[in-house]
C-alpha positions as CSV (number, residue, x, y, z in Angstrom):
1,X,-33.9,9.4,6.5
2,X,-30.5,7.3,6.7
3,X,-27.7,8.9,8.3
4,X,-24.3,9.2,6.2
5,X,-22.5,6.7,8.1
6,X,-25.4,4.1,7.2
7,X,-25.1,5.3,3.5
8,X,-21.4,4.7,3.4
9,X,-21.7,1.2,5.2
10,X,-24.3,0.3,2.3
11,X,-22.0,1.5,-0.4
12,X,-19.4,-0.8,1.1
13,X,-21.6,-3.8,0.9
14,X,-22.7,-2.9,-2.4
15,X,-18.8,-3.3,-3.6
16,X,-18.0,-5.8,-1.1
17,X,-21.0,-8.4,-2.8
18,X,-19.9,-8.0,-6.2
19,X,-16.0,-8.8,-4.9
20,X,-17.6,-11.8,-3.4
21,X,-19.6,-13.1,-6.3
22,X,-16.6,-12.6,-8.5
23,X,-14.6,-14.8,-5.8
24,X,-17.3,-17.8,-6.3
25,X,-16.8,-17.8,-9.8
26,X,-13.2,-16.9,-10.5
27,X,-9.9,-15.2,-9.5
28,X,-10.4,-11.8,-9.9
29,X,-6.8,-9.4,-9.9
30,X,-6.0,-6.4,-8.7
31,X,-6.7,-4.5,-11.6
32,X,-10.5,-5.4,-11.8
33,X,-10.5,-4.5,-8.3
34,X,-9.7,-1.6,-9.1
35,X,-12.0,-0.5,-12.1
36,X,-15.0,-2.2,-9.7
37,X,-13.7,0.0,-6.8
38,X,-14.1,3.0,-9.1
39,X,-17.2,2.4,-10.9
40,X,-18.7,2.1,-6.9
41,X,-17.1,5.4,-6.6
42,X,-18.9,6.9,-9.3
43,X,-22.4,5.7,-8.4
44,X,-22.1,7.8,-5.8
45,X,-22.1,10.9,-7.9
46,X,-20.7,13.0,-4.6
47,X,-16.7,13.1,-6.0
48,X,-15.6,11.2,-2.9
49,X,-14.0,7.7,-2.8
50,X,-16.0,6.3,0.0
51,X,-15.0,2.9,-1.3
52,X,-11.2,1.7,-1.4
53,X,-9.2,-1.1,-0.9
54,X,-7.5,0.0,1.8
55,X,-11.2,0.5,3.9
56,X,-13.2,-2.5,2.1
57,X,-11.1,-4.9,4.7
58,X,-11.7,-3.6,7.5
59,X,-15.2,-3.1,6.7
60,X,-16.0,-6.7,6.4
61,X,-13.4,-7.7,9.5
62,X,-15.1,-5.6,11.4
63,X,-19.1,-6.5,10.3
64,X,-18.0,-10.1,11.2
65,X,-16.5,-8.9,14.5
66,X,-19.5,-6.8,15.3
67,X,-22.6,-7.5,13.6
68,X,-22.7,-11.2,12.8
69,X,-26.4,-11.0,11.8
70,X,-25.4,-8.7,8.9
71,X,-22.2,-11.1,8.1
72,X,-24.2,-14.0,8.2
73,X,-26.1,-12.6,5.0
74,X,-23.0,-12.8,2.8
75,X,-22.6,-16.1,3.3
76,X,-18.9,-16.6,2.8
77,X,-16.8,-20.0,3.7
78,X,-13.8,-20.3,4.8
79,X,-12.1,-20.2,1.7
80,X,-13.7,-17.6,-0.1
81,X,-12.7,-15.7,3.2
82,X,-9.2,-16.2,2.3
83,X,-9.3,-15.6,-1.2
84,X,-10.8,-12.5,-0.1
85,X,-7.8,-11.4,2.2
86,X,-5.4,-12.4,-0.3
87,X,-7.4,-10.3,-3.1
88,X,-7.7,-7.0,-0.5
89,X,-4.2,-7.4,2.0
90,X,-2.9,-4.2,2.2
91,X,1.4,-3.9,1.6
92,X,1.6,-8.2,1.4
93,X,5.2,-8.2,1.9
94,X,4.7,-6.8,5.8
95,X,4.6,-10.3,7.0
96,X,6.1,-12.4,3.6
97,X,9.1,-13.2,5.9
98,X,7.1,-15.7,7.8
99,X,6.0,-13.3,10.9
100,X,4.3,-10.0,11.6
101,X,6.5,-7.5,12.7
102,X,5.5,-4.8,15.7
103,X,8.1,-2.0,16.4
104,X,8.1,-0.1,19.6
105,X,10.5,2.5,20.8
106,X,11.3,3.7,24.5
107,X,10.8,6.7,25.9
108,X,13.6,9.4,25.6
109,X,16.3,8.7,27.6
110,X,19.9,10.4,28.3
111,X,22.6,8.3,26.3
112,X,25.6,8.2,27.5
113,X,27.7,8.2,24.1
114,X,28.1,11.6,21.8
115,X,28.3,10.0,18.0
116,X,28.9,13.2,15.6
117,X,26.6,11.6,13.1
118,X,23.9,10.9,15.4
119,X,20.3,12.6,15.1
120,X,19.6,14.5,19.2
121,X,15.8,15.0,18.5
122,X,14.9,15.6,21.7
123,X,11.6,14.6,21.0
124,X,12.7,10.9,21.1
125,X,15.1,8.5,22.2
126,X,19.0,8.6,20.8
127,X,19.2,8.6,17.0
128,X,15.3,8.7,16.1
129,X,14.2,11.2,14.9
130,X,9.9,12.7,15.1
131,X,8.6,11.8,11.4
132,X,9.7,7.9,11.1
133,X,6.9,6.2,10.9
134,X,7.0,4.0,14.1
135,X,8.4,7.5,16.3
136,X,5.8,8.8,15.3
137,X,2.9,5.7,16.7
138,X,5.4,5.7,19.9
139,X,4.8,9.6,20.5
140,X,1.3,9.5,19.9
141,X,0.9,6.7,22.5
142,X,3.0,8.3,25.3
143,X,5.7,5.9,24.5
144,X,3.7,3.8,26.3
145,X,4.7,-0.4,25.2
146,X,1.0,-1.5,25.8
147,X,-0.3,1.4,23.7
148,X,2.0,1.2,21.2
149,X,1.6,-3.1,20.5
150,X,-1.9,-2.4,20.4
151,X,-2.0,0.4,17.7
152,X,0.1,-1.9,15.7
153,X,-2.0,-5.0,16.3
154,X,-4.8,-3.3,14.7
155,X,-3.5,-1.7,12.0
156,X,-1.8,-5.1,11.0
157,X,-5.3,-6.6,11.5
158,X,-7.0,-3.9,9.4
159,X,-4.7,-4.6,6.4
160,X,-5.2,-8.2,6.9
161,X,-2.5,-9.9,7.9
162,X,-2.2,-12.3,10.2
163,X,-0.5,-11.7,14.0
164,X,-0.3,-15.3,15.0
165,X,3.3,-15.0,15.4
166,X,4.9,-11.8,16.0
167,X,8.5,-10.6,15.9
168,X,8.5,-7.9,18.4
169,X,11.6,-5.2,17.6
170,X,12.8,-2.7,20.9
171,X,14.3,0.3,19.5
172,X,15.4,3.1,21.3
173,X,19.1,3.7,21.4
174,X,20.9,2.2,23.9
175,X,18.9,-0.5,25.9
176,X,21.2,-1.2,28.7
177,X,21.2,2.6,29.5
178,X,17.8,2.6,30.6
179,X,17.4,0.9,34.6
180,X,16.5,-2.7,34.8
181,X,13.3,-1.9,36.2
182,X,12.0,0.0,33.6
183,X,13.6,-3.0,31.1
184,X,11.3,-5.3,32.9
185,X,8.4,-3.5,32.8
186,X,8.6,-2.4,29.6
187,X,8.9,-6.5,28.3
188,X,6.6,-7.3,30.6
189,X,3.8,-4.3,29.2
190,X,4.7,-5.7,25.4
191,X,3.7,-9.4,26.3
192,X,1.1,-8.6,28.2
193,X,-0.8,-6.5,25.1
194,X,0.0,-9.1,22.9
195,X,-1.9,-11.5,25.6
196,X,-5.1,-9.1,26.3
197,X,-5.5,-8.9,22.8
198,X,-6.1,-12.6,22.1
199,X,-7.8,-13.0,25.8
200,X,-10.0,-9.8,26.2
201,X,-13.8,-9.0,24.4
202,X,-12.9,-5.4,22.5
203,X,-15.3,-3.9,24.9
204,X,-12.7,-4.7,27.5
205,X,-9.9,-3.7,25.2
206,X,-11.1,-0.3,24.7
207,X,-11.7,0.5,28.4
208,X,-8.1,-0.7,29.6
209,X,-6.8,1.6,26.5
210,X,-8.9,4.4,27.7
211,X,-7.7,4.1,31.4
212,X,-4.4,4.4,30.0
213,X,-4.4,7.5,28.1
214,X,-6.5,9.1,30.7
215,X,-3.7,8.3,33.3
216,X,-1.0,10.0,30.4
217,X,-3.8,12.4,30.7
218,X,-3.9,13.1,34.3
219,X,-0.1,13.5,33.9
220,X,0.3,16.0,31.9
221,X,1.9,13.7,29.7
222,X,0.6,15.0,26.0
223,X,0.6,12.3,22.5
224,X,0.1,15.6,20.4
225,X,2.4,16.5,18.3
226,X,1.7,20.0,18.2
227,X,2.1,20.6,21.7
228,X,5.0,18.7,22.5
229,X,7.3,20.5,19.5
230,X,6.2,23.7,21.3
231,X,7.4,22.2,24.3
232,X,10.6,21.0,23.0
233,X,11.3,24.0,21.0
234,X,13.7,25.6,23.1
235,X,15.3,22.9,24.1
236,X,16.3,21.9,20.6
237,X,17.4,24.8,19.3
238,X,19.7,24.7,22.3
239,X,21.1,21.5,21.4
240,X,21.1,22.5,17.6
241,X,23.3,25.4,18.5
242,X,25.4,23.4,20.6
243,X,24.7,25.1,24.2
244,X,23.3,22.2,25.6
245,X,24.1,17.7,24.6
246,X,21.1,15.6,23.6
247,X,22.0,13.7,27.5
248,X,21.7,17.5,29.2
249,X,18.5,18.8,27.3
250,X,16.5,15.3,27.8
251,X,17.4,15.5,31.7
252,X,16.2,19.3,31.7
253,X,12.6,18.4,29.6
254,X,11.2,15.7,31.0
255,X,12.0,16.5,34.7
256,X,8.6,17.1,35.6
257,X,6.4,15.9,38.3
258,X,4.3,14.0,35.6
259,X,7.1,12.0,33.9
260,X,8.7,11.5,37.7
261,X,5.4,9.6,38.5
262,X,4.7,8.0,35.5
263,X,8.7,6.5,36.2
264,X,7.1,5.3,39.7
265,X,4.9,2.8,37.6
266,X,7.1,1.7,35.3
267,X,8.7,-1.0,37.1
268,X,8.2,-4.9,37.0
269,X,9.1,-7.9,38.9
270,X,11.1,-10.9,37.1
271,X,8.0,-12.7,38.2
272,X,5.5,-10.6,36.5
273,X,7.6,-10.8,33.5
274,X,7.6,-15.0,33.5
275,X,3.9,-14.9,33.9
276,X,3.1,-12.7,31.3
277,X,5.3,-15.4,29.0
278,X,4.1,-17.9,30.6
279,X,0.1,-17.0,29.0
280,X,2.0,-16.0,25.5
281,X,3.4,-19.6,25.4
282,X,-0.5,-20.7,24.2
283,X,-1.8,-17.2,23.4
284,X,-3.6,-16.0,20.4
285,X,-0.8,-13.9,19.2
286,X,2.5,-15.9,20.2
287,X,6.2,-13.7,20.4
288,X,8.6,-15.5,18.0
289,X,11.3,-12.8,18.2
290,X,12.1,-10.6,20.2
291,X,14.7,-8.1,19.5
292,X,17.0,-5.3,21.3
293,X,19.1,-2.9,20.1
294,X,22.2,-1.9,22.1
295,X,26.0,-0.5,21.8
296,X,28.6,-3.2,21.7
297,X,30.6,-1.1,24.4
298,X,27.4,-2.5,26.5
299,X,27.2,-5.8,25.9
300,X,28.3,-8.0,28.9
301,X,27.9,-11.2,30.4
302,X,25.3,-9.5,33.1
303,X,23.2,-7.2,30.1
304,X,23.2,-10.7,28.0
305,X,22.0,-12.9,30.7
306,X,19.3,-9.8,31.7
307,X,18.2,-9.7,28.2
308,X,17.6,-13.5,27.9
309,X,15.4,-13.8,30.9
310,X,13.3,-10.7,30.1
311,X,13.0,-13.4,26.1
312,X,15.1,-11.7,23.9
313,X,16.9,-13.6,20.8
314,X,18.5,-11.1,18.6
315,X,20.7,-7.9,19.2
316,X,21.0,-5.0,17.1
317,X,24.0,-3.6,18.0
318,X,25.5,-0.4,16.2
319,X,29.1,-0.8,15.1
320,X,29.4,1.6,12.3
321,X,32.9,0.9,11.3
322,X,35.3,-1.6,11.9
323,X,38.0,1.5,11.3
324,X,39.4,3.4,14.5
325,X,40.6,6.2,13.1
326,X,36.9,6.8,11.7
327,X,35.7,5.8,14.6
328,X,37.9,8.5,16.5
329,X,36.5,10.9,14.1
330,X,33.2,10.2,14.5
331,X,33.6,10.5,18.5
332,X,32.5,6.6,18.6
333,X,35.4,5.7,21.6
334,X,35.4,2.3,21.0
335,X,38.1,-0.1,20.0
336,X,38.0,-2.9,17.3
337,X,38.6,-5.2,20.1
338,X,35.9,-4.4,22.2
339,X,34.0,-5.0,19.5
340,X,35.2,-7.9,18.8
341,X,34.3,-9.2,22.5
342,X,30.9,-8.3,21.9
343,X,30.5,-10.5,19.3
344,X,31.9,-13.5,21.2
345,X,29.9,-13.0,24.1
346,X,26.5,-12.6,21.6
347,X,27.4,-15.9,20.0
348,X,28.3,-17.7,22.9
349,X,24.9,-17.1,24.9
350,X,23.1,-17.9,21.1
351,X,21.7,-14.5,19.8
352,X,21.2,-13.8,16.3
353,X,23.6,-11.1,15.6
354,X,22.1,-8.2,13.8
355,X,25.0,-5.3,13.4
356,X,24.4,-1.6,12.1
357,X,27.1,-0.6,9.2
358,X,27.1,2.8,7.8
359,X,29.4,4.1,5.0
360,X,30.5,7.6,4.4
361,X,31.2,8.5,7.9
362,X,33.5,11.5,8.5
363,X,36.8,10.5,7.6
364,X,35.4,8.0,5.6
365,X,36.2,7.0,1.5
366,X,34.5,5.3,-1.2
367,X,37.7,2.5,-1.0
368,X,38.1,2.5,2.7
369,X,34.3,1.8,3.1
370,X,34.4,-1.3,1.2
371,X,37.6,-2.6,2.3
372,X,35.8,-2.2,5.6
373,X,33.0,-3.9,5.0
374,X,34.8,-6.7,3.8
375,X,36.4,-7.3,7.1
376,X,32.9,-7.5,8.3
377,X,31.9,-10.3,6.7
378,X,35.0,-12.2,6.3
379,X,36.9,-12.0,9.3
380,X,36.4,-14.6,11.9
381,X,36.0,-12.1,15.3
382,X,33.1,-10.6,13.2
383,X,30.8,-12.3,11.0
384,X,27.6,-10.7,11.6
385,X,23.9,-12.8,11.0
386,X,22.3,-9.6,9.3
387,X,23.3,-6.2,8.9
388,X,22.0,-2.5,8.2
389,X,24.0,-1.1,5.5
390,X,23.3,2.8,5.8
391,X,24.9,5.6,4.4
392,X,25.5,8.5,6.5
393,X,23.4,11.8,6.4
394,X,23.2,14.6,8.2
395,X,20.1,16.1,9.7
396,X,19.5,19.4,11.5
397,X,20.3,18.0,15.2
398,X,23.2,16.2,14.5
399,X,26.8,17.2,15.6
400,X,27.9,16.3,12.2
401,X,26.8,19.8,10.8
402,X,29.7,21.3,12.2
403,X,32.2,19.2,9.7
404,X,29.3,19.9,7.1
405,X,29.7,23.3,7.0
406,X,33.8,23.3,7.4
407,X,33.8,21.0,4.3
408,X,35.3,18.2,6.7
409,X,32.4,16.3,5.6
410,X,30.7,15.7,2.5
411,X,28.0,13.1,1.2
412,X,29.3,10.7,-1.6
413,X,27.4,11.7,-5.1
414,X,25.1,8.7,-6.0
415,X,27.3,7.3,-8.4
416,X,30.1,6.5,-5.8
417,X,27.6,6.1,-2.8
418,X,26.0,3.1,-4.8
419,X,29.0,1.8,-6.2
420,X,30.3,1.1,-2.6
421,X,26.8,-0.8,-1.8
422,X,27.1,-2.8,-4.6
423,X,30.4,-3.8,-3.5
424,X,29.0,-4.3,-0.3
425,X,26.2,-6.5,-1.7
426,X,28.3,-8.8,-3.7
427,X,30.8,-9.3,-0.7
428,X,28.1,-10.5,1.7
429,X,27.9,-14.4,2.4
430,X,24.8,-16.7,1.9
431,X,24.3,-16.8,5.4
432,X,24.2,-13.1,6.0
433,X,20.7,-10.6,5.3
434,X,21.8,-7.1,4.6
435,X,17.8,-6.1,6.1
436,X,17.8,-1.9,4.9
437,X,19.9,0.1,3.0
438,X,18.1,3.5,4.2
439,X,16.6,5.1,7.1
440,X,13.0,6.4,7.5
441,X,14.4,9.8,7.9
442,X,11.6,11.8,5.7
443,X,13.8,13.8,2.5
444,X,12.6,17.2,4.7
445,X,15.1,16.2,7.7
446,X,17.7,15.6,5.5
447,X,20.4,18.4,4.9
448,X,22.7,16.5,3.2
449,X,23.3,12.8,2.1
450,X,21.0,10.3,-0.2
451,X,17.2,11.1,0.0
452,X,15.9,8.4,-2.2
453,X,13.7,5.8,-0.6
454,X,14.5,3.3,-3.7
455,X,18.2,3.5,-3.1
456,X,17.9,-0.2,-2.6
457,X,16.5,-1.2,-5.6
458,X,19.0,1.5,-7.4
459,X,21.7,-0.9,-6.2
460,X,20.3,-4.1,-6.8
461,X,19.3,-3.1,-10.4
462,X,22.9,-2.3,-10.5
463,X,24.1,-5.7,-9.3
464,X,21.8,-7.7,-12.0
465,X,23.4,-5.7,-14.4
466,X,27.0,-6.9,-13.7
467,X,25.3,-10.5,-14.1
468,X,27.5,-11.9,-10.4
469,X,25.4,-14.3,-8.1
470,X,23.6,-12.3,-5.1
471,X,24.4,-14.8,-2.2
472,X,22.9,-12.9,1.0
473,X,19.9,-14.0,2.3
474,X,17.0,-11.0,1.4
475,X,17.7,-10.6,-2.1
476,X,17.1,-14.8,-2.1
477,X,13.9,-14.9,0.1
478,X,11.0,-16.3,-1.9
479,X,8.8,-13.6,-0.2
480,X,5.5,-13.7,-1.7
481,X,6.1,-16.7,-4.5
482,X,4.7,-19.8,-4.4
483,X,7.2,-22.6,-3.6
484,X,6.1,-26.1,-3.5
485,X,8.2,-27.6,-0.6
486,X,8.9,-30.9,-3.1
487,X,11.1,-28.7,-5.3
488,X,13.5,-27.6,-2.8
489,X,17.1,-28.9,-1.9
490,X,19.4,-28.8,1.2
491,X,22.2,-27.4,1.3
492,X,24.8,-26.5,4.1
493,X,27.1,-23.6,4.4
494,X,30.0,-24.0,6.7
495,X,31.8,-21.0,8.1
496,X,34.2,-20.3,11.2
497,X,34.2,-17.5,13.6
498,X,36.5,-17.2,16.6
499,X,35.5,-19.7,19.3
500,X,33.0,-22.0,17.1
501,X,32.6,-23.8,14.1
502,X,29.1,-22.1,12.4
503,X,26.6,-24.5,10.1
504,X,23.4,-22.5,8.0
505,X,21.6,-25.3,7.2
506,X,19.0,-24.3,4.2
507,X,16.5,-25.2,2.2
508,X,16.8,-23.4,-1.7
509,X,15.0,-23.7,-4.4
510,X,17.4,-24.7,-8.3
511,X,17.9,-21.7,-8.6
512,X,19.4,-20.7,-5.1
513,X,15.8,-18.6,-3.7
514,X,15.6,-19.5,0.2
515,X,12.7,-20.6,1.8
516,X,13.8,-21.7,5.1
517,X,17.3,-22.0,7.3
518,X,18.8,-22.6,10.5
519,X,22.0,-21.6,12.4
520,X,23.8,-24.3,14.2
521,X,26.8,-23.1,16.1
522,X,29.3,-26.1,17.3
523,X,31.4,-24.6,20.0
524,X,34.6,-25.8,20.3
525,X,34.5,-25.9,24.2
526,X,32.0,-28.2,26.0
527,X,29.6,-30.8,24.7
528,X,26.4,-28.5,24.1
529,X,25.8,-27.4,20.4
530,X,23.7,-24.5,19.8
531,X,20.3,-24.1,17.1
532,X,20.7,-20.1,17.4
533,X,17.7,-19.4,14.5
534,X,15.1,-21.4,12.7
535,X,13.0,-19.4,10.3
536,X,10.7,-20.4,7.2
537,X,9.8,-18.0,4.4
538,X,6.6,-17.3,2.7
539,X,3.4,-15.4,3.5
540,X,2.6,-16.1,7.4
541,X,0.5,-18.5,8.1
542,X,-1.6,-18.7,11.3
543,X,-1.0,-21.2,13.9
544,X,-2.1,-24.5,13.0
545,X,-2.8,-23.4,10.0
546,X,-1.3,-24.0,6.4
547,X,-0.2,-20.6,4.5
548,X,0.1,-19.9,0.8
549,X,3.6,-20.7,0.9
550,X,5.9,-23.3,2.7
551,X,5.1,-22.3,6.2
552,X,3.6,-25.3,8.7
553,X,5.2,-27.8,5.6
554,X,7.2,-29.4,8.2
555,X,10.5,-27.2,6.7
556,X,11.7,-26.2,10.1
557,X,11.2,-29.6,11.3
558,X,13.0,-31.2,9.2
559,X,16.0,-28.6,9.5
560,X,15.8,-29.2,13.2
561,X,16.2,-32.7,13.2
562,X,19.2,-32.4,10.9
563,X,20.8,-30.0,12.9
564,X,20.6,-32.5,15.8
565,X,22.0,-35.3,13.6
566,X,25.1,-33.1,12.3
567,X,25.7,-32.1,16.0
568,X,25.8,-35.7,17.0
569,X,28.1,-36.9,14.7
570,X,30.2,-34.1,15.5
571,X,30.7,-35.4,19.1
572,X,27.7,-33.1,21.4
573,X,25.9,-34.9,23.6
574,X,23.3,-32.1,23.6
575,X,21.7,-29.3,21.6
576,X,20.4,-25.8,23.4
577,X,17.8,-23.4,21.1
578,X,17.2,-19.8,22.0
579,X,13.8,-20.1,22.0
580,X,11.4,-17.4,21.8
581,X,8.6,-17.5,24.3
582,X,6.3,-18.1,21.8
583,X,7.7,-20.9,19.8
584,X,8.7,-22.7,23.5
585,X,5.8,-25.0,23.1
586,X,7.0,-25.8,19.4
587,X,10.2,-27.2,20.3
588,X,9.1,-29.0,23.1
589,X,6.8,-31.2,20.8
590,X,10.3,-31.5,18.9
591,X,11.9,-33.0,21.9
592,X,13.0,-30.2,24.2
593,X,12.6,-29.2,27.9
594,X,13.5,-26.3,29.9
595,X,16.7,-25.5,31.2
596,X,17.5,-22.7,32.6
597,X,17.9,-20.0,29.6
598,X,17.4,-22.2,27.0
599,X,15.6,-25.3,26.2
600,X,17.6,-28.6,25.3
601,X,17.8,-31.8,23.9
602,X,19.8,-34.5,24.8
603,X,21.5,-36.3,22.0
């Protein structure tokens, strides 16, 4: 008698064969696929949805990897396989920016700041909440970097996304608050996971994952949300009632023998980090960007040197506001001059500068918010490359709750909030990208403030209604659209922050859509220029293959050559690039050689 599992496989195979036959004779669309899968589910006569788009592609990939005889019977050629993946790929925008993004979180750790608006969830690193998707994944995997990467890689693979080029985003409050040995270990383990995923067998990977999980089990470090919620509840209550600060609660809650034993293992030497880097240079899952999150008051020459040694290429920096009165009322103890110094240091080191900015903070007004953002995007000490533009919202654990209960802080109504964000969007220059307009905070966690997950869509509809041009990058990305390289025009936007002249070189369509760009920095002092970022959009293409859009069509190489020409004409003798570990080989082919923390090409 055939068991239920084999019945499911047979049903999946029947549906998949019909899809493959349709691909051989034409190009079925999403509507056809949905109709076909519903018909196959009706044939089961049990009311279940055994066959779904999100299950069909993993079934195909799993069969190809582990049942080659069955897969061979389907006679799938490379072109048909690519068409199948396009048809079944889930959430195609996940890799529409050209790379697969993997977000990981550091473990809960005492924070040296006490901002009013910041969530104080003691199960998470400061400012993050348990219900956020990346946070749930981190907690299930005991905040282990290796396990987090493995889990995310498998999810992306199951959805049909290429993971040859990976951007690692390390979140967790303030990176520089963690001990240096933990920083080295965390980064080394991220690279080890990517390297292992491309070089180990499935059985070896399962064994390594099982060993890690067993290690945490033996130490009594759970990944079960219900168990963790019970343990954290009394500490969370005391934080919410103001009896303990977040940092005090974290120090008490995680002061266990198991956590101390785990911390002893969480260390790595620079030699180990560099070994993992070298392996990744030629790996199957190459790191093309490494993002680290910190605060401007902790940005120093020493901290940036460490970040660069670890392979970091972009820094996320929580600014929130440039109004010192607003900052002080929200207990963000930093002077605007110190923020400006952080910008200058980041640009001098060549990092991409990604800032967090908030509207509707305690003490802010709509008019003041618009003016504040205007300073950020127009005044020489600032001018970031990317911004997360968030409306402040209140969660139960934030100290802002007291001001709300007393009537000192209230969220803007929707009309006022959208008006501010529309004005900010229209003020954003062509070299900046607004990456997000909301946090992944569930509506159930929000006590007061915006709960609409489509806030950005509402803002963009209002922007379009004005008829005014939108210059910010994300609005102009070609994303999943097919664009021929021969349709593109070259454009250069010049602007001047303190200490350098910046040139934003871009490939655009006649309508202004952006297909790729390069950030060139020409510092006032010295004779070495700096390439701070090169990015080509379109669906992520696998290494050494052409993608569906404009990736791997020579656009990046052409931008680099134009940047070198411009730097030479401006009188610079050499040009550095802040290359990611996985792009070092690419830049070597373009004439760059290793030169300390960067790669350099003589001009």
